[in-house]
C-alpha positions, 0 to 999 in steps of 0.5 A, a space after each residue: 572786265 567784270 560785268 555789272 549787276 543784272 539790275 533787271 534780275 535784281 528788281 525781278 527777284 525783289 518783286 517776286 520775293 515781295 509778292 511771295 513773302 508780304 502776304 504772310 506778314 501783311 497784318 504785322 506790317 500794317 499794325 506796325 505802320 498804324 502803331 508808328 503813325 499813332 505816335 503823336 496821339 499816344 504822346 498826347 494821351 500820356 500828356 493829358 493823363 499826366 495833367 489830369 493826374 497832377 490836377 486831381 492829386 495836388 502836392 500837399 503835406 504828409 499824410 497825418 497819423 489820424 488820416 492813416 488811422 482813418 484809412 485803416 478803419 475804412 479798409 477794414 470796413 471794406 471786407 466782404 463775405 464770399 463763397 469760393 467755388 472749388 471744382 470737384 469730381 462728381 456727376 451733374 445733378 439738377 441742383 447744385 453748383 457747377 460749370 457747364 453740363 446738362 441743364 434742368 429747366 423748370 416747366 415752361 422755361 425754354 433754352 435761351 437764344 442770343 439776340 441773333 437768334 442762336 442757342 446760347 451756351 450754358 456757362 454755370 449754375 449757382 445753387 444758393 441753398 448750398 451756399 454759406 450765408 452771404 449778405 444780400 443773397 438769397 438762401 435758396 433757389 438756382 440761377 443758370 447763366 448762358 452766354 451767346 456763342 455768336 459773339 467773340 466777346 460773349 455780349 460784353 461792350 468794352 466801349 460802353 458797358 451799359 450796352 451789355 445789360 441783358 446781353 447774357 441770360 440768367 434764368 432762375 428757378 426754385 430748388 427741385 423744380 428742374 423738370 426737363 433735362 437739356 443737353 448743353 449744345 451737343 452740336 457745338 461747332 468750334 469753327 463758327 462758335 465761341 466758348 470758354 470751355 477748354 474741353 468738350 467733356 466739361 461743356 457736355 458733362 459739367 464740372 461740380 463746384 463745391 462752395 466754401 466761405 471766405 472773406 474777400 478784401 478790397 484791392 487797388 483795381 476796385 473803383 472804390 479804392 481808386 476813389 479813396 486814393 484820389 487826391 492823395 497820391 502825391 502826398 508823402 505816405 500815400 505809398 503805405 495806402 497803396 501797399 495796403 491795397 496791394 495786399 488785397 490781391 490774395 490767392 482767393 482772388 483768382 478762384 471761382 467765387 460768388 459775392 466778395 469783389 469782382 476781379 479785373 485783370 486790367 481795370 474796373 469798368 465802373 466809376 463814381 456815377 458810372 455803372 457803380 450801381 452794379 455793386 454785387 458780384 453774382 459770379 466770378 470765374 477765373 481761368 483754370 483747367 476747365 474754362 479759359 478767358 482769352 489770355 488767362 483772364 477773368 470774367 465777372 457777372 455783375 448785378 445791382 443789389 436791388 435787383 438781386 434782392 427782388 430776384 430779378 436777373 434780367 439786367 446783369 452785366 458780363 465783363 471780362 478781361 485778360 492780362 
């Protein structure tokens, strides 16, 4: 006669395995449960999106040749001048464009601190005197961007971009006014600080950027493009407009640049009447061999054109996302 299973032993072994294994997978199990539990909310969100989309884009007659011609004219008018910033070998100088490295501040300027009182990280410098002519931008002067390192999002507020105004610091000075050299956080601690630089050498020594002109085309991720398509997306022929906007995703889009259009891996945080006055891309940085934004993302520093004209860099918004 064969003895039955040792249920006490089975239960003990199961409890032991659960106690040993579950802690290693607790986060995955918790996230999977939350995802499963949120199914009704996700379904409701999708239904609401479909209803809103249908209401905003009623079915209508095919798009006429005149409308296609008007769209092509509008698309042509959206081209913007920009300056590509290409990494090149070279040494950091007081002026010039670059990523990271030492910072030459003007007499009386101090190294900026984060809202929590911690020294900020020097990200990049733009020298307008070395730039090709860009409408709305100065022809001379140096601006230097600094990020908080005690914030994993570098001062961005995904739920309310307006809260990010002023969360980063952009200093401005005249060309040749860099009187005092400062090192870029030589005591940086990777264990408790955040940085987009991939190597300490780039943060400390800098990467020279050489500006060259190019023309940026609007793409379908820009709020202006979404507003232009609104109301037409269920009409026959709208796919031609969408294809034309997709052509705006050129290789230049994923290069460091000043001017032109910001680059969004996911969506534009602006909308009609909502932060759309942040209409100028002061600086866009992509992910490359020197900096990386999470999972190969892009960062944009946006400024109002009126503020840029006044040389007021105190109210910029930093926005970054990744795929």
